[in-house]
Structure formats: structure tokens, C-alpha cells
DRENZA-492559 format. One record per residue (C-alpha): residue in one letter; residue number from 0; y, x negated, z. Coordinates in steps of 0.25 Angstrom, whole numbers, plus 5000, padded with zeros to 4 digits. Example, Ala and Ser with C-alpha at 12.3 -4.5 7.8 and 13.67 -1.06 7.14 Angstrom:
2
 r   k   yy   xx   zz
 A   0 4982 4951 5031
 S   1 4996 4945 5029
***
This chain:
151
 r   k   yy   xx   zz
 M   0 5192 4515 5513
 T   1 5189 4523 5500
 L   2 5192 4537 5498
 D   3 5182 4545 5490
 I   4 5188 4558 5485
 A   5 5178 4569 5481
 L   6 5182 4577 5470
 P   7 5176 4591 5469
 V   8 5174 4588 5454
 P   9 5167 4575 5448
 Y  10 5177 4565 5444
 D  11 5171 4565 5429
 W  12 5175 4580 5428
 V  13 5189 4577 5433
 L  14 5190 4566 5423
 L  15 5185 4574 5412
 G  16 5195 4586 5416
 S  17 5207 4576 5416
 R  18 5203 4571 5402
 L  19 5202 4585 5396
 L  20 5215 4588 5402
 V  21 5222 4576 5396
 A  22 5215 4579 5382
 T  23 5220 4593 5383
 L  24 5234 4589 5386
 L  25 5234 4579 5374
 L  26 5229 4590 5365
 L  27 5240 4600 5369
 F  28 5250 4589 5367
 F  29 5246 4586 5353
 W  30 5244 4600 5350
 R  31 5259 4603 5354
 V  32 5263 4590 5346
 L  33 5256 4596 5334
 V  34 5263 4609 5335
 I  35 5276 4603 5335
 V  36 5274 4594 5323
 Q  37 5268 4605 5315
 R  38 5280 4614 5318
 E  39 5290 4603 5314
 M  40 5282 4600 5301
 T  41 5282 4615 5298
 L  42 5297 4615 5300
 Q  43 5299 4603 5290
 Q  44 5289 4609 5280
 S  45 5296 4623 5280
 G  46 5309 4616 5275
 S  47 5317 4619 5288
 R  48 5326 4607 5291
 Q  49 5336 4605 5302
 M  50 5348 4614 5298
 M  51 5362 4614 5303
 L  52 5375 4623 5302
 G  53 5386 4615 5297
 L  54 5400 4620 5301
 L  55 5408 4621 5288
 G  56 5423 4617 5288
 T  57 5434 4623 5279
 D  58 5429 4613 5267
 D  59 5415 4618 5268
 H  60 5410 4604 5274
 I  61 5401 4604 5287
 I  62 5410 4599 5298
 S  63 5400 4601 5309
 A  64 5385 4604 5310
 F  65 5376 4611 5319
 R  66 5361 4609 5319
 L  67 5352 4622 5319
 S  68 5340 4623 5329
 R  69 5327 4629 5323
 R  70 5322 4632 5337
 R  71 5333 4641 5342
 S  72 5344 4650 5337
 N  73 5357 4643 5334
 S  74 5369 4651 5339
 I  75 5383 4650 5332
 G  76 5396 4655 5340
 R  77 5408 4651 5347
 D  78 5402 4652 5361
 G  79 5398 4638 5367
 T  80 5383 4643 5369
 N  81 5381 4643 5354
 D  82 5373 4632 5347
 I  83 5384 4631 5336
 V  84 5398 4633 5343
 V  85 5409 4637 5334
 T  86 5423 4638 5340
 D  87 5429 4646 5329
 R  88 5435 4659 5334
 S  89 5429 4667 5322
 V  90 5415 4664 5328
 S  91 5409 4673 5339
 G  92 5404 4668 5352
 S  93 5389 4670 5347
 H  94 5391 4671 5332
 A  95 5378 4668 5324
 M  96 5364 4662 5326
 V  97 5356 4653 5317
 Q  98 5341 4652 5319
 F  99 5329 4646 5312
 T 100 5318 4657 5311
 E 101 5304 4653 5305
 S 102 5309 4646 5293
 E 103 5324 4650 5291
 W 104 5338 4650 5297
 V 105 5343 4663 5301
 L 106 5358 4667 5304
 T 107 5361 4678 5313
 D 108 5375 4684 5317
 L 109 5376 4687 5332
 G 110 5386 4698 5330
 S 111 5398 4689 5328
 R 112 5412 4694 5327
 N 113 5416 4688 5313
 G 114 5402 4688 5307
 T 115 5392 4678 5302
 F 116 5390 4675 5287
 L 117 5380 4668 5279
 N 118 5385 4663 5266
 G 119 5396 4673 5267
 Q 120 5387 4685 5270
 P 121 5388 4692 5284
 V 122 5376 4690 5292
 V 123 5372 4704 5297
 T 124 5357 4701 5300
 P 125 5350 4687 5302
 I 126 5350 4680 5289
 Q 127 5342 4668 5284
 M 128 5351 4655 5281
 R 129 5348 4644 5271
 E 130 5353 4630 5270
 G 131 5367 4630 5264
 D 132 5371 4644 5269
 V 133 5385 4646 5275
 V 134 5385 4653 5289
 Q 135 5399 4658 5293
 C 136 5402 4662 5308
 G 137 5416 4669 5308
 A 138 5424 4658 5301
 V 139 5415 4647 5303
 R 140 5405 4642 5292
 F 141 5392 4634 5293
 L 142 5383 4629 5283
 L 143 5368 4629 5285
 A 144 5363 4615 5281
 I 145 5352 4605 5283
 D 146 5355 4595 5295
 Q 147 5357 4582 5288
 S 148 5360 4574 5302
 G 149 5346 4570 5303
 F 150 5345 4573 5318
***
């Protein structure tokens, strides 16, 4: 007993449609890979490297490091929901924010009680940061540096 299934469309057309669908999906996949590779190469060519905020001790040595994300804002504060949580009482719950915009790192004060400073100057409006800058949130100081951990 054999079953013959009659398709409303000839089998050759179904096969051709399947092949075109697979080819289109492959092209879309390779296009997406190309976009991601190009974005990563652009970041590398623009000189942007993985950055970190190093928590400075009293002797100006980094005692802890926090990697900064380029893809989203990095919040600093005493509240546990921040990306960088600092338990010092001089730091507000939501103290400051560091974000990567186009090709630069920008520091913004979030209306903190004890102020945010960049190299000793108060941050009133969002300000560009560079490697080696010292960020101070209340009494806590950070150094903006290249992440040397290799991760």
C-alpha cells in the first residue's frame, strides 16, 4: 500500500523555494556577522580600549578595579543596584554615572549630596574623561585606567 500525496504546487517548486529560503537565511546570518566584526574593528581602530575605574587607597594605589561597559551606563553609588557599589557614607545612593558615547568616556553627577569631582574640579555638567583622570565621589577616589587584566 502506497500513499500518494498530491501537492497543489509541483515538487520542483517546493524544492526551489526551500533552497532559496536557506540561502536567504545564510546570507542574513553572514551579514549580521559582518556587521558585528566591523563594529569591533571600528572600536579597536578608534583607539578605544577596555577601561576600568580603579578604587584608590590612601597611598594612591589601586586597591580594587571595576570594568566599565561601553554598551550601557555605569552607575556609581552606595545603593546595591549600582554597577559600582561604594559603602562609604560620603557617597550618595545614586552618586554619578560614567558612560561611553561615540568615542569618549563621559562623567555625570546625578545630583549627589557631596559632589562629584574630576581632577579636583566639580562636575556640574557632563564632562569628558581621559585615561589617568581622577574621579572623586564624596571622599572616595577612582583612577580611570586601561584594564590590564586581559579578560
